[in-house]
C-alpha positions as CSV (number, residue, x, y, z in Angstrom):
1,G,77.2,104.8,95.2
2,H,76.0,101.8,97.3
3,M,78.2,99.8,99.7
4,G,79.5,97.4,97.0
5,T,80.9,100.1,94.7
6,P,84.6,100.7,95.1
7,K,85.5,104.4,95.6
8,L,88.6,106.0,94.2
9,T,89.7,109.4,95.4
10,Y,92.1,111.5,93.4
11,W,92.1,114.6,91.2
12,A,90.3,114.7,87.8
13,G,93.3,113.6,85.8
14,R,95.6,110.6,85.3
15,G,98.6,111.1,87.7
16,L,99.2,108.1,90.0
17,A,95.6,106.9,89.8
18,E,95.0,106.0,86.2
19,P,96.7,102.6,86.4
20,L,94.1,101.7,89.1
21,R,91.2,103.0,87.1
22,C,92.4,100.9,84.2
23,I,92.5,97.8,86.3
24,F,88.9,98.4,87.4
25,A,87.8,99.1,83.8
26,A,89.6,96.0,82.5
27,A,87.9,93.9,85.2
28,D,84.5,95.5,84.1
29,V,84.0,96.9,87.6
30,K,82.2,100.2,88.0
31,I,83.6,102.5,90.5
32,D,82.8,105.9,92.1
33,N,85.5,108.4,91.1
34,V,85.7,111.1,93.7
35,F,87.6,114.1,92.4
36,L,89.4,116.4,94.7
37,E,88.7,120.0,93.9
38,N,90.1,122.1,96.8
39,K,92.3,122.2,99.9
40,Q,89.4,121.8,102.3
41,Q,88.4,118.4,100.7
42,M,92.0,117.2,101.1
43,Q,92.2,118.3,104.7
44,D,88.9,116.7,105.5
45,L,90.1,113.5,103.9
46,I,93.3,113.5,105.9
47,A,91.3,114.1,109.1
48,T,89.3,110.9,108.5
49,G,92.5,108.9,109.0
50,K,91.9,107.0,105.8
51,L,95.2,108.0,104.3
52,A,98.1,106.1,105.9
53,F,100.7,108.5,104.5
54,D,98.4,111.5,103.8
55,Q,98.6,110.8,100.1
56,V,96.2,109.9,97.3
57,P,95.1,107.9,95.4
58,L,92.8,106.3,97.9
59,V,90.8,103.2,97.0
60,E,88.0,102.3,99.4
61,I,87.1,98.6,98.8
62,D,86.3,95.5,100.9
63,G,86.1,97.7,104.0
64,L,89.8,98.8,103.5
65,N,91.4,102.1,102.7
66,L,94.1,101.2,100.2
67,V,96.9,103.7,99.5
68,Q,100.2,103.7,97.5
69,T,99.7,102.8,93.8
70,A,101.8,99.7,93.4
71,P,100.5,97.6,96.3
72,T,96.9,98.8,95.5
73,A,97.4,97.7,91.9
74,I,98.5,94.3,93.1
75,Y,95.6,94.0,95.6
76,L,93.1,94.8,92.8
77,S,94.8,92.4,90.4
78,Q,94.7,89.6,92.9
79,K,91.0,90.3,93.5
80,Y,90.1,90.5,89.8
81,G,92.2,87.7,88.4
82,F,95.1,89.8,86.9
83,W,97.8,88.5,89.3
84,P,99.6,85.2,88.6
85,A,99.9,82.4,91.2
86,D,103.5,81.5,90.5
87,P,106.2,83.4,92.4
88,K,108.4,83.7,89.4
89,E,105.5,85.2,87.3
90,Q,104.6,87.4,90.2
91,H,108.1,88.9,90.1
92,T,107.8,89.4,86.3
93,A,104.5,91.1,86.7
94,G,105.8,93.3,89.6
95,S,108.9,94.3,87.8
96,V,106.9,95.2,84.6
97,L,104.6,97.3,86.8
98,A,107.7,99.1,88.3
99,S,109.2,99.6,84.9
100,A,105.9,101.2,83.7
101,S,105.9,103.5,86.7
102,D,109.4,104.6,85.7
103,A,108.4,105.0,82.0
104,R,105.4,107.1,82.8
105,A,107.0,109.4,85.3
106,C,107.7,112.1,82.8
107,F,104.0,112.0,81.7
108,V,102.9,112.5,85.3
109,K,105.0,115.6,85.5
110,H,103.9,116.9,82.2
111,P,100.8,118.9,83.3
112,F,102.9,120.8,85.8
113,L,105.7,121.7,83.4
114,G,103.5,122.1,80.3
115,E,106.5,121.8,77.9
116,I,105.5,119.2,75.3
117,D,108.9,119.2,73.7
118,K,110.7,118.3,76.9
119,T,108.2,115.6,77.7
120,S,108.7,114.2,74.2
121,E,112.5,114.3,74.6
122,A,112.2,112.5,78.0
123,A,110.1,109.8,76.3
124,D,112.6,109.4,73.4
125,A,115.7,109.4,75.7
126,P,117.8,106.3,76.0
127,N,116.3,105.7,79.5
128,G,112.8,106.7,78.5
129,L,109.7,105.0,77.1
130,W,110.8,104.6,73.5
131,G,114.6,104.4,74.3
132,R,114.5,101.7,77.0
133,Y,111.1,100.4,78.0
134,A,109.2,99.8,74.8
135,P,112.1,97.8,73.3
136,K,112.5,95.7,76.5
137,W,108.7,95.0,76.6
138,E,108.6,94.1,72.9
139,A,111.5,91.7,73.5
140,M,109.7,90.1,76.4
141,L,106.6,89.5,74.3
142,K,108.8,88.0,71.5
143,A,110.5,85.6,73.9
144,Q,107.2,84.6,75.4
145,Q,105.7,84.1,72.0
146,G,102.4,85.1,73.5
147,K,99.8,87.8,73.3
148,Y,100.6,89.0,76.8
149,V,103.7,89.3,79.0
150,L,102.9,86.0,80.8
151,G,101.6,84.2,77.7
152,A,98.0,83.7,76.9
153,T,96.4,85.3,80.0
154,P,96.3,89.1,80.7
155,S,97.9,90.2,83.9
156,L,98.7,93.4,85.7
157,A,101.9,93.6,83.7
158,D,99.8,94.1,80.5
159,I,97.5,96.6,82.0
160,A,100.5,98.6,83.3
161,I,102.1,98.6,79.8
162,F,98.8,99.5,78.2
163,E,98.2,102.5,80.5
164,T,101.7,103.8,79.9
165,L,101.3,103.6,76.2
166,D,97.9,105.2,76.5
167,F,99.3,108.0,78.6
168,Y,101.6,108.8,75.6
169,R,98.7,108.7,73.3
170,F,96.7,110.9,75.7
171,I,99.4,113.7,75.6
172,F,100.6,113.4,72.0
173,G,97.6,112.2,70.1
174,E,96.7,109.2,68.0
175,D,98.9,110.0,64.9
176,K,102.1,110.3,66.9
177,F,101.2,107.2,68.9
178,K,100.7,105.2,65.8
179,E,103.9,106.4,64.3
180,K,105.8,105.4,67.5
181,M,104.1,102.0,67.7
182,G,105.1,101.2,64.2
183,G,108.4,99.8,65.5
184,F,106.7,97.6,68.1
185,P,104.1,95.3,66.5
186,L,103.8,93.0,69.5
187,L,103.3,95.9,71.9
188,L,100.6,97.3,69.6
189,G,98.9,93.9,69.7
190,L,99.1,93.9,73.5
191,H,97.7,97.5,73.6
192,D,94.8,96.5,71.5
193,S,94.1,93.3,73.3
194,V,94.0,95.1,76.7
195,L,91.8,97.8,75.4
196,A,89.2,95.2,74.5
197,L,89.0,94.0,78.1
198,G,86.0,94.8,80.3
199,H,84.8,98.4,79.6
200,L,88.3,99.8,79.2
201,R,87.6,101.2,75.7
202,Q,84.4,102.8,77.0
203,W,86.3,104.4,79.9
204,R,89.0,105.7,77.5
205,D,86.8,107.0,74.7
206,E,83.5,108.0,76.4
207,E,83.6,108.3,80.2
208,R,87.1,109.7,80.9
209,P,86.9,112.7,78.5
210,K,83.7,113.8,80.2
211,V,85.2,113.9,83.7
212,F,88.8,114.8,83.3
213,L,90.0,118.4,83.6
214,E,92.1,120.0,80.8
215,L,95.8,119.5,81.7
216,G,96.5,123.1,82.7
217,E,93.4,123.2,84.9
218,Y,94.3,119.8,86.4
219,A,97.7,121.1,87.4
220,Q,96.2,124.3,89.0
221,V,93.7,122.2,91.0
222,V,96.4,119.8,92.3
223,R,98.6,122.7,93.3
224,A,95.7,124.5,95.1
225,T,94.7,121.3,96.9
226,L,98.2,120.7,98.2
227,Q,99.5,124.1,99.0
């Protein structure tokens, strides 16, 4: 793409990059997704010196090479209006982002383990998505009496929650997702509101399925790239 188009380099799957892709889509910003396919590509990328810690995702934007998912998510959110100005609200948004990262960890591992029952158990566990995080997020929304974590305006907190819920849906399907969300009406509302931002629905339903590898194949490619 031309100079102005941000470039995101990762494998053709969700992993640690999908929260970033969701921020771009919610902001209605088109990006170039560069998908790593082999070890040589990864070695060539490391040789450029663009990866501060020899890790992806890499986002090339504003003449910068951004690495590490959380600080990159915050940078993009500041740029696109999803980051609050108030330090207290910044802390709330940051801690929700961190909680989403914890809640989705078992989904990141899923393609490499391929054991759907174990992933389901991890999500249902007392310290998992449905045991801990969804109830806490639902309570936050209830206390806020707003559509979003910080009230009337969407922030990174909401995109992070959306993406984690969407990751569950991605692995387990719409029916199981709807069943789980039955207990969390405010979260479901948040999910649907975030999905309506930018071209996020289009990314989810049309673009992403065309470019992502099947989970088993994704795991193979990641392993081959890193070995």
